[in-house]
Backbone bond lengths (Angstrom), bond angles and torsions (degrees), N, CA, C in turn:
res aa  C-N    CA-C-N  psi(-1)  N-CA   C-N-CA  omega(-1)  CA-C   N-CA-C  phi
1 M - - - 1.445 - - 1.522 108.40 -
2 P 1.350 117.85 127.08 1.461 120.19 -179.34 1.529 110.94 -64.31
3 T 1.313 115.35 142.79 1.456 120.23 -178.96 1.520 111.86 -105.26
4 G 1.322 117.88 -2.28 1.442 121.22 -179.11 1.516 112.67 93.12
5 S 1.326 117.22 -8.90 1.457 118.83 177.67 1.523 108.85 -85.58
6 T 1.313 115.59 154.79 1.455 120.93 -178.63 1.509 109.41 -101.68
7 R 1.312 116.55 137.17 1.456 120.85 178.22 1.518 108.41 -121.41
8 C 1.305 116.88 137.88 1.454 122.44 175.70 1.511 107.92 -119.18
9 T 1.310 115.82 139.33 1.451 119.78 174.52 1.513 108.11 -125.06
10 K 1.289 115.52 149.63 1.456 121.10 178.39 1.516 107.33 -99.83
11 S 1.301 115.67 120.78 1.454 119.83 -177.23 1.523 110.31 -75.45
12 P 1.320 117.53 121.55 1.454 119.13 179.57 1.531 112.13 -71.12
13 S 1.330 117.30 -18.45 1.457 119.52 -176.59 1.527 112.59 -85.78
14 A 1.328 118.34 -10.30 1.462 120.48 179.51 1.516 109.26 -73.46
15 P 1.335 117.23 131.37 1.467 119.41 -179.95 1.530 110.73 -66.54
16 D 1.337 115.02 151.64 1.466 120.06 -179.46 1.522 111.52 -59.22
17 S 1.337 117.54 -35.42 1.462 120.23 -179.80 1.525 110.94 -64.24
18 A 1.325 117.96 -34.99 1.465 121.27 177.84 1.517 109.90 -68.49
19 R 1.323 117.65 -40.55 1.461 121.20 178.33 1.526 110.76 -66.42
20 A 1.326 117.25 -36.80 1.462 121.21 -178.79 1.529 110.68 -67.10
21 N 1.320 117.70 -30.13 1.462 122.04 -178.90 1.515 112.83 -96.07
22 S 1.312 117.67 10.81 1.461 122.21 -177.23 1.512 110.50 -116.10
23 S 1.305 114.43 156.54 1.459 119.45 172.40 1.519 107.79 -140.53
24 I 1.312 114.85 153.45 1.456 121.04 -179.42 1.517 108.14 -107.20
25 V 1.310 116.08 129.14 1.454 121.50 175.60 1.518 106.24 -116.64
26 R 1.298 116.54 115.70 1.462 120.54 -178.93 1.524 109.31 -82.53
27 L 1.312 115.59 128.08 1.456 122.74 178.78 1.525 109.07 -110.63
28 P 1.319 117.86 159.05 1.462 119.91 174.40 1.525 109.91 -60.52
29 P 1.334 118.33 155.08 1.466 120.64 -177.32 1.527 113.45 -57.85
30 Y 1.321 117.90 -36.96 1.459 119.70 178.20 1.520 107.77 -131.15
31 A 1.308 116.14 106.07 1.458 120.83 -178.29 1.529 109.11 -141.34
32 P 1.336 118.06 75.12 1.464 119.45 -176.83 1.521 113.05 -61.03
33 D 1.323 117.76 -27.97 1.457 119.65 179.16 1.527 111.93 -71.74
34 L 1.326 118.54 -15.30 1.461 122.64 177.02 1.528 112.32 -101.25
35 N 1.311 117.12 5.99 1.456 122.10 -176.20 1.529 109.85 -110.69
36 P 1.350 118.45 110.43 1.459 120.11 -179.04 1.532 113.62 -62.12
37 V 1.320 117.58 -21.74 1.463 120.34 179.70 1.529 110.56 -65.05
38 E 1.324 117.16 -31.40 1.468 120.16 177.76 1.527 110.80 -60.55
39 G 1.333 116.94 -40.09 1.462 120.87 177.51 1.510 111.73 -65.93
40 I 1.317 116.52 -37.96 1.470 120.51 178.44 1.525 110.00 -64.20
41 W 1.338 116.81 -45.84 1.466 119.70 179.99 1.528 111.12 -63.83
42 A 1.333 116.96 -40.64 1.468 119.90 178.85 1.526 110.34 -62.39
43 H 1.337 116.14 -42.57 1.472 120.81 178.78 1.534 110.16 -63.48
44 L 1.322 116.16 -43.86 1.466 121.02 -179.90 1.520 110.59 -62.81
45 K 1.330 117.31 -46.56 1.470 120.59 -179.37 1.523 111.10 -62.27
46 K 1.327 116.06 -39.80 1.462 119.29 179.35 1.530 110.49 -65.00
47 S 1.342 117.62 -38.21 1.465 120.42 -179.26 1.529 112.23 -70.77
48 L 1.328 116.84 -20.61 1.470 121.00 -179.95 1.534 112.39 -99.02
49 A 1.321 117.39 -2.81 1.469 121.64 -170.50 1.518 114.30 -58.57
50 N 1.307 118.42 -39.66 1.463 120.62 -175.58 1.519 113.76 -92.51
51 L 1.314 117.10 5.32 1.463 120.99 178.00 1.518 108.66 -94.58
52 A 1.303 116.03 153.34 1.473 119.47 -178.04 1.523 111.13 -131.90
53 P 1.345 117.16 68.36 1.463 117.96 176.27 1.529 109.40 -67.43
54 R 1.298 115.43 142.93 1.467 119.96 -177.01 1.523 112.95 -88.75
55 T 1.324 116.18 -26.43 1.471 119.52 -177.19 1.526 109.55 -135.23
56 I 1.324 115.23 168.19 1.467 120.86 174.80 1.517 109.73 -61.21
57 E 1.332 116.21 -36.91 1.464 120.11 179.42 1.523 111.06 -63.18
58 D 1.324 118.10 -31.10 1.463 121.89 175.97 1.528 111.24 -76.62
59 L 1.321 116.64 -33.74 1.451 121.81 -176.63 1.527 112.26 -76.00
60 T 1.322 117.61 -36.87 1.463 122.39 -173.92 1.529 113.14 -55.16
61 P 1.334 120.29 -51.54 1.474 118.05 -179.53 1.536 112.81 -65.52
62 L 1.320 117.27 -29.80 1.460 119.93 177.72 1.529 110.76 -66.06
63 V 1.322 116.43 -45.04 1.465 120.98 179.53 1.524 109.91 -64.48
64 K 1.337 117.06 -45.88 1.464 120.38 179.67 1.523 110.98 -59.23
65 N 1.320 116.95 -42.43 1.459 121.75 179.92 1.518 110.66 -63.33
66 R 1.328 117.37 -45.11 1.465 121.04 -179.88 1.529 110.98 -65.30
67 L 1.338 117.54 -41.43 1.465 120.27 178.98 1.528 111.27 -65.03
68 R 1.335 117.38 -38.97 1.466 120.56 175.50 1.526 110.65 -61.60
69 G 1.328 116.09 -40.12 1.460 120.36 178.07 1.517 112.29 -62.59
70 I 1.326 116.56 -40.44 1.465 120.85 177.22 1.527 109.55 -65.47
71 Q 1.315 116.29 -41.93 1.461 121.88 -178.03 1.531 111.24 -62.47
72 R 1.314 117.38 -32.83 1.470 121.77 -178.41 1.523 113.37 -80.70
73 R 1.316 117.11 -1.45 1.463 121.14 -178.58 1.522 110.07 -118.39
74 P 1.334 117.17 83.77 1.470 120.05 -177.09 1.527 112.66 -59.50
75 E 1.339 117.93 -30.77 1.462 119.61 179.19 1.523 111.00 -66.36
76 L 1.318 116.86 -31.39 1.460 121.05 176.54 1.527 110.08 -69.36
77 L 1.323 116.35 -44.08 1.467 120.58 177.58 1.530 110.57 -62.78
78 D 1.336 117.01 -40.77 1.464 120.19 176.28 1.525 110.55 -60.98
79 G 1.323 116.49 -36.05 1.460 120.88 177.97 1.514 112.40 -64.63
80 F 1.324 116.85 -39.17 1.469 119.87 178.27 1.520 110.51 -64.19
81 I 1.336 116.71 -38.54 1.461 120.24 178.55 1.529 109.72 -69.87
82 A 1.334 116.88 -44.10 1.469 120.70 -179.80 1.527 111.12 -62.24
83 E 1.331 116.61 -33.97 1.463 121.54 -179.80 1.530 112.07 -60.38
84 T 1.314 117.09 -27.33 1.462 120.74 -179.81 1.520 112.08 -77.52
85 G 1.330 116.62 -20.16 1.451 119.95 -175.50 1.521 112.62 83.84
86 L 1.328 116.41 0.24 1.455 121.12 178.04 1.519 108.44 -95.48
87 G 1.308 116.79 152.09 1.450 121.08 177.52 1.507 110.34 -115.39
88 L 1.296 115.05 168.01 1.464 119.19 177.04 1.530 111.08 -92.36
89 E 1.325 116.64 -2.25 1.458 119.95 178.00 1.519 109.14 -80.52
90 P 1.326 116.67 151.72 1.471 119.15 177.61 1.524 110.31 -64.55
91 P 1.326 117.49 148.78 1.475 120.64 -179.38 1.514 111.97 -68.30
């Protein structure tokens, strides 16, 4: 059962060169405004809002199609990251 504490482990299989080019940025345990996935889900939900699938089987292809559409638009994905105020550059 999770206790709310955060645990980090160092992967022994990661090459030293990957570790040398990486940095760790510690975020608060719950920070949806810093999580680009929240923007993706909000965008997805908005795109599905006016549809009325009756079953999960009807909903599944719609969600897959919308996610593929998001994936094909790198500028949209960049926007979700920019919306957080975080960058992909090392601190």
